[in-house]
N, C-alpha and C positions, 0 to 999 in steps of 0.2 A: 713253239712254246718255250718260254724262258722262266727260270726260277731265280728269285733273289731272296737272300736271307736278311732279316731285320735283327740287329743286335746293338746293344749299347754298352758302354764301359761301366756304367753304374745305373741303379734304378732311378737316379735323378737326372741323367743326361739323355739327350735325344738320341734315338736310334739312327743307324746309318744303313743304307742298302748296299749289299754286296752280292755280285753275280755268283750263282752256284752252278747252274747247268742250263742247257738248252736242247731241244729236240725238234726235228723237222716233222711236220704233219702233212698228210696228203690233202687235207682240206682245212679251210679257215676255221679256227676255234670260235664258237659263237656264244657259249654259255658255260659257266664254271660253278661248281659246288664242292665245298670241302667238308667231308664228314668221315668219321671212322678212321682217321689217319690217312685217307686217300683223297686225291683230287680227281673229281669226275668232270669230264669235258664233253660237251655236246658240240659237234661240228655243224657247219652250215647246212649240210645235207642230212642231218639227223643221226649220224653215227655217234655212239657214245663210247668213250674210253675211260678206264680207271688208271690213273698215273700215280707212281710213287712220287711224293712231293720233293724228295731229295734228288733222285736220279732221273726222274721223268720217264722211267721205264713204263711202257703202256701195256695194258691188258684189255682187250675188247670186252664190252658188256653186251649181252644179248638183250636188246630192247627194240621196240618199234622206233620209227623216226621221231626224234625228240624236237620239240619246239622250245622248251625251257626246262631248267633244273632248279631245285630248291632243297633245303634241308631244315629239319627242326632240331638238329644236333644228334639225332638217333638214326633216322631213316633218310634215304635219298628219294625225293619226289620228282617225277618226270611227267610233263604234259606232252602228249603225242599228237601227231597229225591225224591219227585215227579217232580223235575226239575222246581220248581216255586220259585219266589221271592214274598213274601207277606209282607204287612205293616199292623200294628194293632194300634188302639188307646190304649195307655197304661192304661188309666183310666177305660174305659168300656170293653176293650178286643175285641171290634168290629173290624172286618177285613175291611180295607179301600182300599187295593190294592192286585191284584193277577196277576202277570206277568209270562208268560211262558218263561223259559230260554233255550238257545240252547245247553244245556249240564248239567251234574251233577254239582251242585254248591259246592263251598268251602267257603272260608272266604268272608266277605262283608266289604267294606270300605265306610264309610259315614261321612259327615261333615255338620255342621249346615249352613255354608255359601257357600257350593258347590251346583251348580245346578244339578250335576250328582252324582250318586254313582256307585261303581264298584263291580262286583261279579266275583270272580275267578272261573274257570271251570276246569273240568278234561282235561287231555291231554296238560297241559301247556298253557291254554287259559284264556281269561277273556272277559267280556262284560260290557258295560256301560248302565245305565238306567237313564232317566230323573227323578229327585226327585221332589215331593214325589210319583207320581202316574203313572210314565211311560210316554212314551213307552220305551221298550228296543231298544237301538240304533243298527244300522247295525253292524253286527259281526257274530260270535265271532272273537276276535282278537287273533292271536297267539303271544306268548311271545318268542322272538328270543332266541334260544339256551337253552330253558327250557324244562327239562323232566317233572317237576312239578312246578306249581305256588303255593307257600305255604302260603304267608301272604301278606297283603296290607294295606296301610294307605294313607289318603288324608291330605294335609296341611289344616289348619283351613280355609283359603280363597278358597280352592278348586282349586288352581292354578296348583298343581302338584299331581300326583299319583305315589306312590312308591310301587313296587312289588318285593317281595323276592322270589327267585327261586332256585330250585335244578337243577343244570345243568346235573346231571347224571354222572359227572366225579368223580374220586377218587383222593384224594390229592389236590394239588393247583387247584383253579378254580371250586371247587365242589359247591360253593354257590355264588350268585351274587345278586346285588340290582339294579333294573332298574327304571329309572325316566321317567315319561310320563307327559309333559306339557298338559294343558287343550286342548282337541281337537286333540291331536297327536295320531297317530296309531302305531308309532314306538318310541322307547325310545330315548331321547336326550342324556342320560348319562347312562352308565353301570358301577357300582362300583364292582370291583372284588377283592379288597384287604381284603377279609375276610380270617380268618385262614384256612389253608388246612384241608380238611376233615370235615368242618362244613358247615351248611346251615342256613339261616335265618328262624325262626319259628314263631316269633310274633313281632309286632311293636306297638309303641304308641308315640304320639306327646308329647314333653316336655311341661311344664307349660308355658314357654316363647313363645311358638308358632313358634319358629325358629328352634329348634333342634328336631331330630327324634331319638328315641331309637329303636335299632334293636337287638333283642336277637338271638343268634346263638346256635345251638345244634350240637353235634357230639361226637367224641371220642378223647382221648388224652389230653394233657395239655392245649390245646387251647379251650376245651369245656367249656361252662358255662360263656360266655362273653356277655355283653350288649354293643354294639357299638353305637357311637353317630355320627349322620350325621348332618352337617350344611346345612340346606335346602336352604340357600341363595347362597351357592357356590357348593352344591351337592358334598361335600367332607367329608371324615371320619376324626374325630379327631384322633390324634396319639395314645391316650391311651383310652382303653375301661373301663367300670365298670365291675369288676370281681364279678360275682354272686356265683361262686364256683361250680355250676352244671348247667346242661341244664335247662334254664329258659323258661317255657312255658306260663307265665303270667306276664304282666307288667301293671302298672297303675300310672299315674302322678296326683298329687293333682290339683284341679281346681284353676284358678287364683284368685277366690274369697275367698279361704280358709283363715282363721284367723291365719295363721302361715306361716313361710317361705316355699317355694315350696319344695316338697319332691317326691321321687320316691319309689314305692312299687314293689318288685320283689319276685316271688315265685320259688325258685329252685326246680326242679322236684324230686330229690332223697333226699333232705335235710329235708323235713318236717318242714320248717321254712318260715317265712315271713320277708324279708329284708326291712329295712327302710333307705333310703339314702337321703342326702342333695343335692338339685339341684343347690345351689347358686354358686358352682365352675364354672358352665357354664357361669356365668357373668364375670368371670375374663378375663384378657388379657395376654396370649391367653386362650381360654376356656379350662376347664378341666372337666373330667367326674365327675358324682356325687360321694359323699363321704359317705361311709357306716357309720352309727352311731348307729344302733339298729338292733337286731335280735330277732324275736319273735317265739318261738316254737309253732307249731299249735297243737291243741288238742280239745277234746270234751267239755272241761270245764276249768275254771280258777284254777290254783293251783293244777293241776293233774300231777302226776309223772308216767312216762311210764317205764315199765320193760319188756324186751324181754327175753324169755327162750325157749329152745328147749328140748323136752322130748322124748327120744327114745321109739319107740314101737317095741321092738324086737332088732335085730342086727343093725338097722339104727342109724346113728349119724350125728349131724350137730351142728354148733355153730354160733350164731349171731355175726356179725363183731362189732356191737356196742350194748350195753345193754340198753342204755338210749335214743338214738336218736329217733326222731319221725319216721324216715325211716331208715332201715338198710339192709345190704346185709347178707345173710345167707350162710355160707360156708359148703359144704357137707364134712363129715368125713368118713362115711361108708354107703354102700348101704342099703336101707331098709326104713321103715316108720318112720317118725319123726313128733311129734306134736309141732307145733310152736305156742307159746302163747304170746299175748301182754296184760299185766296186767296194768290197769289204777288204780293208787292208789290215793285216795282222803284223805285229812286231815293229811297227814304225808309226811315229806321230806325224810324219811328213807326208802330205797328200800329193797326188800327181802334179798339181799345178803349183806346188810350193817348192822353195829352195831354202835350206837352212844354212845360216851363217853362224859358225861357232868355232871354238878353239879346237886344236888337235885333241884326239881322244885322251892322250896322256895328260894334257893340261886341263881339259874340261872336267876330268874326274877329280881335280884338286881344287876344292873351294877356296883355298887361300891364295890361289893365283889370281891376280888382278891386272887389268889393263887400264891405261889412263883415259881420261875424258877426250883428249886430243885424238887418240887412236880410234875410239868409238865414233867420234864425229867424222873422222876420215872415211870409215866404212860406210856411214850413212850418206856422205857426200858422193861417194862412188856409186852407190845404188841410185841416188837421185839423178846423177848425170846420165847414166845409161837408161834409166826409166823403162824397165822391161815390162811393157803392158801385157797383161795376161799371166804374169808370174807373181806370186806372193812370197816375199822373203820373210822368213821367221828369224827373229833376232833375240828371242826370249832367253835362250841358253847363253848367248853372248852377254846379254845385259846382266846376268847373274855374276859376271866377272868384272863389272864396272862398279867401282867403289860407290859412286854417287847413286847408283840404281839398284845395287844388290839387295837391299832390304825394302824396296818399294813394293807395295801391294797394289797391283793393277796399274793400267796405263795412266789413269787419272792422277795418280800420286806423283807422277814425274812430268806432267804437262804444266805449262807450255815450254819449260826449259829444254825438254828433250822430245823430239818427235820421231815417229817411225812409221812412215807412210805405208798404206796398203796398195799394192800394185795389181791386185786381182780385180781389175776393172776393164771393161771392154768399150766404154764410151768416152774415154779420154782422147783428146786429139793427139796425133803422133808427135813425138818430140822433133823439133826443127832446130838444128844447130844454127846459132846466129851467124850471119855473114858480116864481113867488114863493111862498115858504113850503115848497117841496119839500125834504124832509129830506135827499135825496141831493145 
C-alpha cells in the first residue's frame, strides 16, 4: 500500500502528488473505502484492515471474508462471501447491520443522500436494501440482457442507479450501461454506445455531481477509456478520457478540496497514477478531463526500478520495458528464467547506464560551462566505441553546455545536437573499417 498527498499552491492551481508513506501487505489489496478518517482495505482473500491514512499503520477488523466495500459517508458497508451485507461503525469497528442477501454479492453502490443502497449479485442480478439497517427489499431483480452485472453507482441524491453490465456478446454490444430511476424495477435507459469488445468495470461520480465516469476494459485500441455520462440527460459525451490501459480504479476529488476538481485513475498494466483536470466538464459543450500529471507507483519516493531476466539453463526471456512499474515479459527460448525487479535508492543511474558528467565540485556550480567543441568530442568518443547494451546519460553534462543549458526536452535541440541511446540489443556489432574497404 502506498499513500500520496494531494496539495496545491493556491485554490486556483492544479494539485500535485507527493509520496507520503508505504507499507507491505501479506496479501494483494482488492477493495478500498475511506470513511471516518480511516482507510479500510479488503484483501484478495477477504481479510479487512483499517489503516491510518497518513502512516498506513494497520488494525485488523473482525469481519467475514469480504467481496467488496462501500460507504455512505457514515458507515462502512461490506458484502461477504457468506451472502450477507454488513454495516460497521468506522470508529469502533462494531457491527451495526447484518442482512442476508439472495445470492453471492459483488459491488455495492451507496450514497449519503439515498434512502437505499444497491448490491450486485451473481447471475446478472441485483437487490436493493433500505439504508442504513435494512431490510432487503423484494427481489432479486434481473438485469435485462446481462450475463454479468459488473459495477454500479448511485447519483448523489439517490435519484438514479447506474449498472454496468457484460452482455456476453463479442464485438459490438458487449458492454452496456443501464439506468434505473428510484423505485424502478426495469431500466429507463440503456446506453450501448461503448466501444466493441469492452465492458464497464468501475464507476465514480464526478465532483460536480452531474457527470458519471465509467471506465471500460477490454482488448484492442478501444481499451483503457473512461467514458463520461451526463446524468441529467443519460447520454455519453462524444469524447472519452484516455487512460491508456484498462482502468480498474477511479476517484474524484471532494467538492470541499482546496484546489480545482481533479480525477485520479489507475491503469491496470501501467503501474502509474494519472491525475486529470475536471474543469473541462464545465465548458460548453462539456469535454472530458484533461491529463496533466502521471505519477509512477512504487514502495518509496525517489526509487528507480530496473527489470532483468536471468536465464537458468537454456531458457530465455526479455522484459518489454526495463524501467516501467509494470512490464510484459516476452519469451525467447523454453526453460527456466529468473525475473528480477531491482529497486534502486539514492541514485538515478540504473545498472545498465553510465553517466557522463563533470567532477562533483564543478557539477555543483551552474555557472561552469563547457564549449560546444568539448561536448561534441564526448559524443564522438561514445559513438566510436559504440558500447552496445550500455546507455550513456548526458543530461547533467548538457546542463553545462551554453547552447543546451536552457533547452526543455530533447526535441528542443534536435537536429543540431544528437545523443544516441546505446541500450539496444539488435544493433550489428561495430566493425572497424580496414584499409581499402570500399565502405
